N, CA, C and O atoms as CSV, one atom per row, in Angstrom:
chain,resi,resn,atom,element,x,y,z
A,1,UNK,N,N,138.591,26.892,68.987
A,1,UNK,CA,C,139.461,28.008,69.495
A,1,UNK,C,C,138.501,29.247,69.461
A,1,UNK,O,O,137.602,29.331,68.624
A,2,UNK,N,N,138.683,29.990,70.200
A,2,UNK,CA,C,137.643,31.156,70.106
A,2,UNK,C,C,138.757,32.463,70.518
A,2,UNK,O,O,139.501,32.587,71.491
A,3,UNK,N,N,138.530,33.297,69.405
A,3,UNK,CA,C,139.593,34.703,68.721
A,3,UNK,C,C,138.837,35.627,68.968
A,3,UNK,O,O,137.885,35.685,68.190
A,4,UNK,N,N,138.871,36.544,69.902
A,4,UNK,CA,C,138.207,37.771,70.050
A,4,UNK,C,C,138.974,38.830,69.072
A,4,UNK,O,O,140.195,38.972,69.008
A,5,UNK,N,N,137.884,39.617,68.247
A,5,UNK,CA,C,138.730,40.583,67.386
A,5,UNK,C,C,137.725,42.028,67.928
A,5,UNK,O,O,136.551,41.787,68.210
A,6,UNK,N,N,138.142,43.226,68.030
A,6,UNK,CA,C,137.456,44.295,68.218
A,6,UNK,C,C,137.531,45.540,67.205
A,6,UNK,O,O,138.617,45.968,66.814
A,7,UNK,N,N,136.536,45.986,66.884
A,7,UNK,CA,C,136.424,47.188,66.341
A,7,UNK,C,C,135.753,48.234,67.003
A,7,UNK,O,O,135.509,48.101,68.203
A,8,UNK,N,N,135.336,49.501,66.258
A,8,UNK,CA,C,134.632,50.659,67.050
A,8,UNK,C,C,133.579,51.196,66.031
A,8,UNK,O,O,133.892,51.149,64.841
A,9,UNK,N,N,132.771,51.532,66.262
A,9,UNK,CA,C,131.233,51.980,65.743
A,9,UNK,C,C,130.806,53.288,66.559
A,9,UNK,O,O,131.233,53.639,67.659
A,10,UNK,N,N,129.730,54.007,65.639
A,10,UNK,CA,C,129.368,54.798,66.507
A,10,UNK,C,C,128.137,54.547,67.509
A,10,UNK,O,O,127.199,53.833,67.156
A,11,UNK,N,N,128.181,55.256,68.968
A,11,UNK,CA,C,127.637,54.704,70.229
A,11,UNK,C,C,126.418,56.035,69.773
A,11,UNK,O,O,126.605,57.249,69.856
A,12,UNK,N,N,125.246,55.352,69.317
A,12,UNK,CA,C,124.436,55.943,68.977
A,12,UNK,C,C,123.240,56.197,70.084
A,12,UNK,O,O,122.234,56.857,69.826
A,13,UNK,N,N,123.520,55.536,71.429
A,13,UNK,CA,C,122.604,55.704,72.453
A,13,UNK,C,C,123.553,56.857,73.708
A,13,UNK,O,O,123.053,57.358,74.716
A,14,UNK,N,N,125.051,57.026,73.205
A,14,UNK,CA,C,125.107,57.932,73.690
A,14,UNK,C,C,125.882,59.565,73.004
A,14,UNK,O,O,126.548,60.455,73.533
A,15,UNK,N,N,125.447,59.368,71.827
A,15,UNK,CA,C,125.818,60.427,71.061
A,15,UNK,C,C,125.649,62.056,71.501
A,15,UNK,O,O,124.627,62.712,71.703
A,16,UNK,N,N,126.726,62.338,71.550
A,16,UNK,CA,C,126.482,64.098,72.132
A,16,UNK,C,C,127.261,64.136,73.019
A,16,UNK,O,O,128.232,64.892,73.073
A,17,UNK,N,N,126.841,63.083,74.072
A,17,UNK,CA,C,127.103,63.456,75.404
A,17,UNK,C,C,128.382,63.976,75.897
A,17,UNK,O,O,128.309,65.131,76.319
A,18,UNK,N,N,129.449,63.462,75.949
A,18,UNK,CA,C,130.736,64.099,76.201
A,18,UNK,C,C,131.568,64.924,75.288
A,18,UNK,O,O,132.427,65.767,75.543
A,19,UNK,N,N,131.000,64.375,73.912
A,19,UNK,CA,C,131.909,64.842,72.774
A,19,UNK,C,C,130.422,65.904,72.003
A,19,UNK,O,O,130.201,65.987,70.795
A,20,UNK,N,N,129.953,66.299,72.642
A,20,UNK,CA,C,129.042,67.515,72.030
A,20,UNK,C,C,129.541,68.674,71.271
A,20,UNK,O,O,129.251,69.115,70.159
A,21,UNK,N,N,130.446,69.078,72.261
A,21,UNK,CA,C,131.505,70.068,71.241
A,21,UNK,C,C,132.005,70.001,70.108
A,21,UNK,O,O,132.702,69.001,69.936
A,22,UNK,N,N,131.886,70.907,68.992
A,22,UNK,CA,C,132.787,70.441,67.973
A,22,UNK,C,C,131.800,69.464,67.258
A,22,UNK,O,O,132.328,68.653,66.497
A,23,UNK,N,N,130.493,69.426,67.388
A,23,UNK,CA,C,129.768,68.571,66.451
A,23,UNK,C,C,130.308,66.724,66.411
A,23,UNK,O,O,129.999,65.846,65.606
A,24,UNK,N,N,131.150,66.677,67.558
A,24,UNK,CA,C,131.667,65.086,67.536
A,24,UNK,C,C,130.972,63.953,68.073
A,24,UNK,O,O,130.693,64.127,69.259
A,25,UNK,N,N,130.497,62.559,67.482
A,25,UNK,CA,C,129.930,61.845,68.350
A,25,UNK,C,C,130.588,61.279,69.259
A,25,UNK,O,O,131.788,61.459,69.462
A,26,UNK,N,N,129.828,60.517,69.908
A,26,UNK,CA,C,130.156,59.096,70.837
A,26,UNK,C,C,130.850,58.326,70.391
A,26,UNK,O,O,130.766,58.681,69.216
A,27,UNK,N,N,131.759,57.194,70.379
A,27,UNK,CA,C,131.771,56.137,69.758
A,27,UNK,C,C,132.134,55.123,70.994
A,27,UNK,O,O,132.156,55.380,72.197
A,28,UNK,N,N,132.472,53.624,70.170
A,28,UNK,CA,C,132.222,52.580,71.409
A,28,UNK,C,C,133.108,51.661,70.494
A,28,UNK,O,O,133.274,51.721,69.276
A,29,UNK,N,N,133.709,50.657,71.563
A,29,UNK,CA,C,134.561,49.606,70.781
A,29,UNK,C,C,133.258,48.293,71.250
A,29,UNK,O,O,132.487,48.240,72.208
A,30,UNK,N,N,133.428,47.603,70.380
A,30,UNK,CA,C,132.694,46.254,70.191
A,30,UNK,C,C,133.458,45.177,69.942
A,30,UNK,O,O,134.399,45.149,69.148
A,31,UNK,N,N,133.128,44.423,70.507
A,31,UNK,CA,C,133.605,42.317,70.534
A,31,UNK,C,C,132.722,42.159,69.437
A,31,UNK,O,O,131.493,42.230,69.454
A,32,UNK,N,N,133.545,41.917,68.396
A,32,UNK,CA,C,133.037,41.474,67.073
A,32,UNK,C,C,132.164,40.207,66.946
A,32,UNK,O,O,131.199,40.090,66.191
A,33,UNK,N,N,132.725,39.118,67.939
A,33,UNK,CA,C,132.441,37.719,67.707
A,33,UNK,C,C,131.272,38.089,68.483
A,33,UNK,O,O,130.378,37.257,68.326
A,34,UNK,N,N,130.956,39.034,69.260
A,34,UNK,CA,C,129.607,38.790,69.960
A,34,UNK,C,C,128.356,40.032,69.780
A,34,UNK,O,O,127.134,40.065,69.919
A,35,UNK,N,N,129.408,40.978,69.399
A,35,UNK,CA,C,128.516,42.471,68.996
A,35,UNK,C,C,128.540,43.061,70.277
A,35,UNK,O,O,128.234,44.245,70.134
A,36,UNK,N,N,128.769,42.783,71.521
A,36,UNK,CA,C,128.527,43.173,72.455
A,36,UNK,C,C,129.461,44.737,72.859
A,36,UNK,O,O,130.473,44.941,72.188
A,37,UNK,N,N,129.145,45.583,73.745
A,37,UNK,CA,C,130.586,46.514,73.826
A,37,UNK,C,C,131.524,45.951,74.501
A,37,UNK,O,O,131.144,45.135,75.340
A,38,UNK,N,N,132.552,46.116,74.406
A,38,UNK,CA,C,133.899,45.166,74.988
A,38,UNK,C,C,134.243,46.584,76.185
A,38,UNK,O,O,134.126,47.797,76.012
A,39,UNK,N,N,134.688,45.807,77.366
A,39,UNK,CA,C,135.021,46.077,78.487
A,39,UNK,C,C,136.453,46.076,78.549
A,39,UNK,O,O,137.184,45.411,77.814
A,40,UNK,N,N,136.945,47.121,79.777
A,40,UNK,CA,C,138.397,46.720,79.939
A,40,UNK,C,C,138.413,46.899,81.220
A,40,UNK,O,O,137.716,47.836,81.612
A,41,UNK,N,N,139.122,46.161,82.197
A,41,UNK,CA,C,139.226,46.162,83.521
A,41,UNK,C,C,137.557,46.403,83.870
A,41,UNK,O,O,137.579,47.278,84.736
A,42,UNK,N,N,136.571,46.153,83.687
A,42,UNK,CA,C,135.429,46.066,84.431
A,42,UNK,C,C,134.583,47.541,83.502
A,42,UNK,O,O,133.418,47.891,83.692
A,43,UNK,N,N,135.578,48.198,82.505
A,43,UNK,CA,C,135.116,49.693,82.217
A,43,UNK,C,C,134.454,49.536,80.776
A,43,UNK,O,O,135.360,49.343,79.966
A,44,UNK,N,N,133.225,49.548,80.171
A,44,UNK,CA,C,132.612,49.478,79.001
A,44,UNK,C,C,133.139,50.505,78.098
A,44,UNK,O,O,132.981,51.658,78.499
A,45,UNK,N,N,133.578,50.391,77.256
A,45,UNK,CA,C,134.432,50.954,76.306
A,45,UNK,C,C,133.687,51.622,75.435
A,45,UNK,O,O,133.715,51.278,74.254
A,46,UNK,N,N,132.830,52.773,75.886
A,46,UNK,CA,C,131.806,53.539,75.055
A,46,UNK,C,C,131.700,54.903,75.578
A,46,UNK,O,O,132.021,55.054,76.757
A,47,UNK,N,N,131.326,55.870,74.946
A,47,UNK,CA,C,131.213,57.224,74.639
A,47,UNK,C,C,132.624,57.905,74.529
A,47,UNK,O,O,132.938,58.958,75.083
A,48,UNK,N,N,133.369,57.184,73.777
A,48,UNK,CA,C,134.741,58.106,73.469
A,48,UNK,C,C,134.888,58.598,72.404
A,48,UNK,O,O,134.050,58.244,71.575
A,49,UNK,N,N,135.809,59.458,71.992
A,49,UNK,CA,C,135.901,59.894,71.295
A,49,UNK,C,C,136.471,58.956,70.115
A,49,UNK,O,O,137.010,57.870,70.329
A,50,UNK,N,N,136.266,59.568,68.739
A,50,UNK,CA,C,136.886,58.450,67.508
A,50,UNK,C,C,138.297,57.974,67.552
A,50,UNK,O,O,138.559,56.841,67.147
A,51,UNK,N,N,139.411,58.924,68.111
A,51,UNK,CA,C,140.475,58.708,68.355
A,51,UNK,C,C,140.619,57.661,69.302
A,51,UNK,O,O,141.193,56.587,69.123
A,52,UNK,N,N,139.893,58.179,70.607
A,52,UNK,CA,C,140.172,56.924,72.045
A,52,UNK,C,C,139.571,55.676,71.301
A,52,UNK,O,O,140.253,54.652,71.312
A,53,UNK,N,N,138.254,55.664,70.602
A,53,UNK,CA,C,137.840,54.238,70.171
A,53,UNK,C,C,138.957,53.514,69.474
A,53,UNK,O,O,139.415,52.406,69.754
A,54,UNK,N,N,139.328,54.380,68.467
A,54,UNK,CA,C,140.251,53.672,67.298
A,54,UNK,C,C,141.661,52.930,68.343
A,54,UNK,O,O,142.105,51.781,68.332
A,55,UNK,N,N,141.987,53.894,69.008
A,55,UNK,CA,C,143.390,53.419,69.719
A,55,UNK,C,C,142.882,51.992,70.568
A,55,UNK,O,O,143.427,50.898,70.427
A,56,UNK,N,N,141.797,52.251,71.412
A,56,UNK,CA,C,141.480,51.295,72.237
A,56,UNK,C,C,141.313,50.072,71.523
A,56,UNK,O,O,141.921,49.044,71.820
A,57,UNK,N,N,140.275,50.194,70.330
A,57,UNK,CA,C,140.076,48.645,69.423
A,57,UNK,C,C,141.345,47.927,69.242
A,57,UNK,O,O,141.410,46.698,69.270
A,58,UNK,N,N,142.585,48.878,69.014
A,58,UNK,CA,C,143.512,48.514,68.333
A,58,UNK,C,C,144.396,47.666,69.639
A,58,UNK,O,O,145.009,46.612,69.471
A,59,UNK,N,N,144.289,48.353,70.835
A,59,UNK,CA,C,145.224,47.936,72.125
A,59,UNK,C,C,144.456,46.706,72.424
A,59,UNK,O,O,145.146,45.850,72.977
A,60,UNK,N,N,143.069,46.336,72.189
A,60,UNK,CA,C,142.388,45.161,72.479
A,60,UNK,C,C,142.602,44.340,71.507
A,60,UNK,O,O,142.802,43.211,71.953
A,61,UNK,N,N,142.671,44.414,69.931
A,61,UNK,CA,C,143.265,43.783,69.375
A,61,UNK,C,C,144.514,42.994,69.390
A,61,UNK,O,O,144.648,41.836,68.995
A,62,UNK,N,N,145.373,43.739,69.877
A,62,UNK,CA,C,146.829,43.759,70.486
A,62,UNK,C,C,147.017,42.532,71.178
A,62,UNK,O,O,147.650,41.573,70.735
A,63,UNK,N,N,146.321,42.606,72.519
A,63,UNK,CA,C,146.467,42.117,73.708
A,63,UNK,C,C,145.338,40.882,73.348
A,63,UNK,O,O,145.550,39.992,74.172
A,64,UNK,N,N,144.219,40.480,72.436
A,64,UNK,CA,C,143.900,39.445,71.995
A,64,UNK,C,C,144.731,38.425,71.643
A,64,UNK,O,O,144.716,37.278,72.088
A,65,UNK,N,N,145.953,39.216,70.262
A,65,UNK,CA,C,146.427,38.193,69.725
A,65,UNK,C,C,147.485,37.900,70.322
A,65,UNK,O,O,148.164,37.125,69.648
A,66,UNK,N,N,148.098,38.268,71.639
A,66,UNK,CA,C,149.130,38.214,72.232
A,66,UNK,C,C,148.649,36.578,73.256
A,66,UNK,O,O,149.416,35.768,73.779
A,67,UNK,N,N,147.173,36.585,73.228
A,67,UNK,CA,C,146.722,35.247,74.130
A,67,UNK,C,C,146.694,34.002,73.533
A,67,UNK,O,O,146.531,33.859,72.322
A,68,UNK,N,N,146.868,32.941,74.445
A,68,UNK,CA,C,146.707,31.413,73.385
A,68,UNK,C,C,144.976,31.477,73.360
A,68,UNK,O,O,144.207,32.050,74.131
A,69,UNK,N,N,144.772,30.847,72.439
A,69,UNK,CA,C,143.387,30.901,71.826
A,69,UNK,C,C,142.531,30.050,73.080
A,69,UNK,O,O,143.271,29.429,73.843
A,70,UNK,N,N,141.439,29.987,73.287
A,70,UNK,CA,C,140.965,29.518,74.532
A,70,UNK,C,C,140.430,27.832,73.975
A,70,UNK,O,O,140.011,27.692,72.826
A,71,UNK,N,N,140.501,26.829,74.794
A,71,UNK,CA,C,140.040,25.522,74.584
A,71,UNK,C,C,138.977,25.307,74.396
A,71,UNK,O,O,138.466,26.197,75.077
A,72,UNK,N,N,137.973,24.639,73.858
A,72,UNK,CA,C,136.952,24.330,74.013
A,72,UNK,C,C,136.801,22.719,74.520
A,72,UNK,O,O,137.389,21.752,74.035
A,73,UNK,N,N,135.899,22.724,75.571
A,73,UNK,CA,C,135.528,20.933,75.790
A,73,UNK,C,C,136.303,21.084,77.091
A,73,UNK,O,O,136.455,20.115,77.835
């Protein structure tokens, strides 16, 4: 069974792009199973504010928890 979990971390590749004012850094949501940037409806969840990244990780975790686990084989 494969269960996805998501968290957020600093997006070092996009740091300061959209959120450069007020010294905010860019954040991204990652899939903890793969370490890859999370996607929602085809859009990479990166270059977010810390609040946006926190909210998106929470949303993706709620969606993942509501889905039945994928079967292997």
